[in-house]
C-alpha positions, 0 to 999 in steps of 0.5 A: 500499500505504501508503494501505490501510494508513494507512486500516485504520489509522485505521478501527481507530482509531476502532473502538476510540473505539467500543468505548471508549465503549460499555465507558464507558456500559456501566460507568456503567449497571453502577455505575447499577443496582448503586447503584439494587439497594442503594438499593431492599435499604435502602429495604426496611427500615423505620424503626423507632420504639421508645417507652419506657413508664412508669417508664423512658426512652429508654435502656432500648433501647439493647440492642434498639437496638444489635440494629437497627443491627446488621442495617441498620435505622435505630431512634428512640427519642423520649424519651415525655413520660409526661403524657397520652395525647393529648398524648404520642400527639400528640407521637409523631405530630409526630415520624413527620410529619418522618420518611420512613417506611414504620415500624414502631412498638414500644411497652413498656407504656404506649407500647403505648397511645401508639403504639395512639393515634398511629398510627391512620389513619397510612398509613405504619405497617406494623406494631405491636410490643407489648412488655409493651404495653397495647393497649387498645379505645376508652373503656379507660384503662391503669390498669383494663387491668394486671389483678388485683393489680398496682400495689399501693398500698404500692409505689408513692408520689404528687408533685404535679404541678399543670399538667393540673389541681390535684388531678392528681400524678405516679406513682412507684414507690417505689425500694425496691419497684421491681425486685420490681415491674419488673425481678425477672429483672435483677441488684440494682444493675441494678435500683437504678439504675434505680429512682433515674433512673425518668421518673414518669406522671401519673396523669391519663396512667393514667386517660385512655381510648384515643380510637383502635385503631390495632391494628384495622386495622394488622398487630400483633405482641406479647411477652408476659413470663410472670413479669411483676407490671405488667402479669399476663400473663393480662391482656397475652394478653387484649388481645393476643389481642383484636387478633389479634396473633401472640404471642411468650412469652418468661420476663421481668419487665415490663422485657424490652426490657433483660433480653431484649434479642435477644427483643425486637430478634428479633420486630421485625424478624419484624414487620418482614420480614413487613409489608416494602413493599420 
């Protein structure tokens, strides 16, 4: 009897050992699957690249960035050099080449022309989002695409900038005209600060013809500011419709990324969800 009891005890011990091993393997497998699932969910969201325009800097995207990050998006907001369309697009291309896609590129104002040129033939760019942005075709420049009555000569000033030619200049918006031109829906004190910290656009960049059109092959979205005095709503609509973009209107000035960041972030996330590779 003792021998049988010992034998049963040994068998039970072996069975318990095997069961413990199976449970351990099951636990590790479950953890691995959960981790893989979580990674897949994270990977499904593209990196959002925010490209600012003229008379602004990357800080203008702050409120949009906060919303996107809260919703789990990785965000990049590079400093657009504003020196020449070709070199600005090349700069953005160099940034994308050092990051892992997929990407949603977002361009405000002149930044729209930059992403239009930079994203062409880039398979990692899933979507283009234009925020009061230029959507030029081959040979078009931004200065002649803004619509009638914009950038009144009395509201701008030029300062010499020789590196791109002896006759090249930087274009500034006069501080006293900044709010009316760009930011009529922002508080006066906020517009006054933005007028001081504005970054100029070189004339050569404003006159440079577009050489590539990413919107012809990449799905596009457009946020149209109906109160915009920098690019007329009519000009915005013409460019957006030509690109076949999904258009959302918002009652906002040219700086809708600051005055209406919620709507901007929502449109970006709409584009990201519609084109997700996850």
